[in-house]
Each structure stands twice: as structure tokens, then as C-alpha cells.
N, C-alpha and C positions, 0 to 999 in steps of 0.2 A: 504494498502499500504505498511506506512511505518511496518509491520507487518512481511512481508514477506519479503522488503529488509534487515529487521535485521535479520531473517532466514537465508536467501544468506549470510550473510555476518559472521555469526556461525559457518557455515559449514566449519567441517573439515574431508579429505579422511578418508575413511574407512583402512581396513587391506588389506579388500579384494584392492581397489582403489591404495594405495600401493604397493603392493607386482605387481598388472598389470605392476603398469611403469616402474617398475623393471624390473622387465622380458622385454619389451621392450627394456628398456633403454641395456640389454643384446644383443640383437638380432641387433639393430643398430649395437652397436660397433663391433656383429660377421661379419654380412655384410659386416661393413668398413676395416675389415680385409680379410676376402673373397677378396676383389674389390682389398687391394694394391696388395694384394697374385698373383691376375690375371693377373694384369698387371706388378710386377716384373716379375713373371713368363717368358710374351710374350715378354718383353725386352731383358729379357736374352737369352732367346732359337731364337730369333728370329722368322720371320713368320710359316716358312717350321718346322722347328723343334717344335714349338709349338701345327702345326696343328698335328703333326704324336704324339703328347706326349696327346693331347687331345681325336683322336683316338683311340690309343692304351689305355686309362683312359674307354673313353665309351664300347668298346668290353668286357672289363676283367671286370665293373658291368651289365651285357648285361649278361652271362653267368649261374653265380649263379643260380639266379633262377631260370633257363633252369634245371639245376641239382638239386635241393631240389626237382622238381615235379616229378623228374623219379626216386630221394629216398623213400626207405619204411624207416617207423616209423614214429616219432614223423610230424613231419612235411612236408611227402612227403602222396603222395595223395593212394598210392600200397595202397594192405592190408600185 
């Protein structure tokens, strides 16, 4: 039992764990920034204008994939 405990106490995280922890920290920071920007934007615009903004943003992000599908070339599916 003491051998197991001694090994556990000597364990140090490897490069993968350190890199994963750093990545996780940046993802948490990005999520906090997104939440903050959404709340500030919603408070600034008000309910009706924020709903209009989100609608326009959703429509603008919906159409580009449809355009790419009908475009011949590297990204399109037509010959």
C-alpha cells in the first residue's frame, strides 16, 4: 500500500495533460466572453431589437452552405 501511495504522490502531469488543461482554460475564457457579450448586447438593444438581430444573424448563417452546394468547383458537388 505504501508503494502505491508513494507512486501517486510522485506523479506529475505530462505534456498532454498540461496542454489539455491550458486548452480547457482558454475554452472557459471564451465561453465567459461569449456570455458577457450576449448579455451586454441584449441589455443594450432591448428584447425586440435583440430578437431582430438574432434573426438576421441566423438567416445570414443559413444561406452560405446552400450557395456552396450549388457552386461548381472545389467545394461544390456539381461536376
